[in-house]
PATI-434663 format. One record per residue (C-alpha): residue in one letter; x, y, z. Coordinates in nm, 2 decimals. Example, Ala and Ser with C-alpha at 12.3 -4.5 7.8 and 13.67 -1.06 7.14 Angstrom:
// PATI-434663
+------+--------+--------+--------+
: resn :     c1 :     c2 :     c3 :
+------+--------+--------+--------+
:    a :   1.23 :  -0.45 :   0.78 :
:    s :   1.37 :  -0.11 :   0.71 :
+------+--------+--------+--------+
This chain:
// PATI-434663
+------+--------+--------+--------+
: resn :     c1 :     c2 :     c3 :
+------+--------+--------+--------+
:    m :  12.86 :   2.20 :   2.31 :
:    g :  12.81 :   1.84 :   2.30 :
:    s :  13.01 :   1.58 :   2.12 :
:    g :  12.93 :   1.51 :   1.77 :
:    t :  12.66 :   1.77 :   1.77 :
:    t :  12.73 :   2.07 :   1.58 :
:    s :  12.57 :   2.37 :   1.69 :
:    r :  12.53 :   2.68 :   1.50 :
:    r :  12.52 :   3.00 :   1.65 :
:    r :  12.28 :   3.25 :   1.51 :
:    h :  12.33 :   3.61 :   1.49 :
:    p :  12.13 :   3.79 :   1.75 :
:    a :  11.93 :   3.98 :   1.48 :
:    f :  11.80 :   3.65 :   1.34 :
:    a :  11.72 :   3.52 :   1.68 :
:    a :  11.34 :   3.54 :   1.69 :
:    g :  11.27 :   3.54 :   1.32 :
:    a :  11.37 :   3.90 :   1.29 :
:    a :  11.42 :   4.06 :   0.95 :
:    v :  11.71 :   4.27 :   0.85 :
:    f :  11.71 :   4.52 :   0.56 :
:    a :  12.04 :   4.62 :   0.44 :
:    g :  12.15 :   4.76 :   0.11 :
:    g :  11.83 :   4.68 :  -0.08 :
:    i :  11.83 :   4.32 :   0.03 :
:    l :  11.58 :   4.20 :   0.28 :
:    v :  11.67 :   3.90 :   0.48 :
:    v :  11.39 :   3.73 :   0.66 :
:    g :  11.46 :   3.44 :   0.88 :
:    t :  11.66 :   3.21 :   0.67 :
:    g :  11.51 :   3.32 :   0.33 :
:    l :  11.62 :   3.60 :   0.10 :
:    a :  11.38 :   3.85 :  -0.06 :
:    l :  11.48 :   4.12 :  -0.29 :
:    s :  11.31 :   4.46 :  -0.26 :
:    g :  11.42 :   4.61 :  -0.59 :
:    c :  11.67 :   4.87 :  -0.68 :
:    v :  11.72 :   5.15 :  -0.43 :
:    p :  11.88 :   5.47 :  -0.56 :
:    a :  12.19 :   5.59 :  -0.41 :
:    p :  12.13 :   5.81 :  -0.12 :
:    a :  12.10 :   6.18 :  -0.22 :
:    a :  12.38 :   6.40 :  -0.13 :
:    a :  12.30 :   6.62 :   0.17 :
:    p :  12.17 :   6.96 :   0.04 :
:    a :  12.41 :   7.24 :   0.05 :
:    t :  12.35 :   7.49 :   0.32 :
:    v :  12.22 :   7.81 :   0.16 :
:    t :  12.21 :   8.13 :   0.36 :
:    v :  11.95 :   8.39 :   0.24 :
:    a :  11.97 :   8.74 :   0.36 :
:    v :  11.64 :   8.93 :   0.32 :
:    t :  11.66 :   9.30 :   0.30 :
:    e :  11.34 :   9.50 :   0.27 :
:    t :  11.36 :   9.79 :   0.02 :
:    v :  11.08 :  10.05 :   0.05 :
:    i :  11.02 :  10.25 :  -0.27 :
:    e :  10.80 :  10.55 :  -0.21 :
:    s :  10.58 :  10.61 :  -0.52 :
:    p :  10.42 :  10.95 :  -0.57 :
:    t :  10.06 :  10.98 :  -0.49 :
:    p :   9.86 :  10.93 :  -0.81 :
:    t :   9.68 :  11.24 :  -0.94 :
:    p :   9.31 :  11.16 :  -0.97 :
:    t :   9.17 :  11.16 :  -1.33 :
:    p :   8.93 :  11.45 :  -1.36 :
:    t :   8.58 :  11.35 :  -1.47 :
:    p :   8.48 :  11.52 :  -1.79 :
:    t :   8.19 :  11.76 :  -1.75 :
:    a :   7.99 :  11.94 :  -2.02 :
:    p :   8.07 :  12.30 :  -2.06 :
:    p :   7.81 :  12.52 :  -1.89 :
:    v :   7.53 :  12.61 :  -2.13 :
:    a :   7.40 :  12.96 :  -2.10 :
:    e :   7.03 :  12.96 :  -2.08 :
:    a :   6.87 :  13.15 :  -2.36 :
:    p :   6.66 :  13.43 :  -2.23 :
:    a :   6.29 :  13.37 :  -2.26 :
:    p :   6.13 :  13.59 :  -2.53 :
:    e :   5.96 :  13.87 :  -2.36 :
:    a :   5.58 :  13.88 :  -2.42 :
:    p :   5.46 :  14.22 :  -2.53 :
:    d :   5.29 :  14.42 :  -2.27 :
:    p :   4.91 :  14.40 :  -2.31 :
:    v :   4.74 :  14.72 :  -2.40 :
:    p :   4.37 :  14.72 :  -2.30 :
:    n :   4.13 :  14.82 :  -2.58 :
:    a :   4.41 :  14.83 :  -2.84 :
:    p :   4.29 :  14.83 :  -3.19 :
:    a :   4.31 :  14.50 :  -3.38 :
:    p :   4.60 :  14.46 :  -3.62 :
:    v :   4.52 :  14.58 :  -3.97 :
:    v :   4.49 :  14.29 :  -4.20 :
:    e :   4.58 :  14.37 :  -4.56 :
:    p :   4.33 :  14.21 :  -4.79 :
:    g :   4.46 :  13.98 :  -5.06 :
:    p :   4.32 :  13.74 :  -5.31 :
:    a :   4.20 :  13.39 :  -5.21 :
:    n :   4.44 :  13.11 :  -5.27 :
:    d :   4.28 :  12.76 :  -5.29 :
:    l :   4.49 :  12.52 :  -5.09 :
:    g :   4.26 :  12.22 :  -5.18 :
:    p :   3.97 :  12.04 :  -5.02 :
:    r :   3.99 :  11.98 :  -4.64 :
:    d :   3.76 :  11.86 :  -4.37 :
:    g :   3.51 :  12.15 :  -4.31 :
:    a :   3.55 :  12.29 :  -4.67 :
:    m :   3.50 :  12.00 :  -4.92 :
:    a :   3.30 :  12.17 :  -5.21 :
:    d :   3.45 :  12.30 :  -5.53 :
:    p :   3.47 :  12.68 :  -5.56 :
:    t :   3.35 :  12.89 :  -5.85 :
:    v :   3.64 :  13.03 :  -6.04 :
:    d :   3.68 :  13.32 :  -6.28 :
:    d :   3.85 :  13.31 :  -6.63 :
:    t :   4.20 :  13.33 :  -6.47 :
:    g :   4.13 :  13.04 :  -6.23 :
:    m :   4.10 :  13.25 :  -5.92 :
:    p :   3.82 :  13.14 :  -5.68 :
:    i :   3.54 :  13.40 :  -5.66 :
:    s :   3.28 :  13.22 :  -5.45 :
:    y :   3.21 :  12.91 :  -5.25 :
:    v :   2.88 :  12.74 :  -5.18 :
:    v :   2.85 :  12.58 :  -4.83 :
:    v :   2.78 :  12.21 :  -4.81 :
:    a :   2.70 :  11.98 :  -4.52 :
:    g :   2.99 :  11.96 :  -4.27 :
:    d :   3.15 :  12.30 :  -4.37 :
:    s :   3.25 :  12.56 :  -4.12 :
:    f :   3.34 :  12.92 :  -4.18 :
:    f :   3.68 :  12.89 :  -4.01 :
:    d :   3.78 :  12.59 :  -4.23 :
:    i :   3.66 :  12.77 :  -4.55 :
:    a :   3.89 :  13.07 :  -4.45 :
:    q :   4.18 :  12.82 :  -4.39 :
:    r :   4.13 :  12.65 :  -4.72 :
:    f :   4.14 :  12.97 :  -4.91 :
:    d :   4.44 :  13.11 :  -4.71 :
:    l :   4.24 :  13.41 :  -4.59 :
:    p :   4.23 :  13.56 :  -4.24 :
:    q :   3.89 :  13.50 :  -4.09 :
:    q :   3.84 :  13.87 :  -4.02 :
:    q :   3.90 :  13.95 :  -4.39 :
:    l :   3.66 :  13.68 :  -4.50 :
:    l :   3.40 :  13.83 :  -4.26 :
:    r :   3.45 :  14.18 :  -4.40 :
:    m :   3.41 :  14.04 :  -4.76 :
:    n :   3.08 :  13.87 :  -4.65 :
:    p :   2.87 :  14.11 :  -4.43 :
:    q :   2.57 :  13.87 :  -4.48 :
:    i :   2.74 :  13.62 :  -4.24 :
:    h :   2.65 :  13.69 :  -3.88 :
:    d :   2.78 :  13.57 :  -3.54 :
:    f :   3.14 :  13.59 :  -3.65 :
:    g :   3.09 :  13.30 :  -3.89 :
:    e :   2.95 :  13.07 :  -3.63 :
:    a :   2.62 :  13.04 :  -3.83 :
:    v :   2.67 :  12.93 :  -4.18 :
:    y :   2.41 :  12.72 :  -4.35 :
:    i :   2.40 :  12.47 :  -4.64 :
:    g :   2.36 :  12.67 :  -4.96 :
:    d :   2.51 :  13.00 :  -4.83 :
:    v :   2.73 :  13.16 :  -5.09 :
:    i :   3.06 :  13.29 :  -4.96 :
:    n :   3.23 :  13.56 :  -5.15 :
:    l :   3.60 :  13.49 :  -5.21 :
:    d :   3.67 :  13.79 :  -5.44 :
:    w :   3.86 :  14.03 :  -5.23 :
:    t :   3.78 :  14.33 :  -5.46 :
:    k :   3.40 :  14.29 :  -5.38 :
:    t :   3.20 :  14.30 :  -5.07 :
:    g :   2.90 :  14.07 :  -5.03 :
+------+--------+--------+--------+
């Protein structure tokens, strides 16, 4: 080192403009820079030893839930049809008085009534049929035919103006 010349020796870390970071202080070259507060280093985590043991618990097999079913329904026996009897006589129809159920399609005219209000005759008008007249007066068609022998073809041929007897005590 020369005379009168003071020479400074630099630390090898600062030799080529290197930076040193120590304890939260950054030293760069010849200047100082603060980097802020640095927390204290955390303590090393404690060593924890974990022993894993596997426990197998056998559970009973679940019983399946039964599906509800409707109780069996016994089929009702079909009503037996009567055995047909060829040439059997027609059932006997007991005659009875005519009962007026009111006007209806096929029997719209007003009947002639006696003193007690019972219908005794009916005059056929346009659109009437023998079957509907029997229905209106609550009489079986066979009985009405027996009470009116002047009606032919089982009541198929009735004409406007024909007088139908409704008094069950008289014929024709």
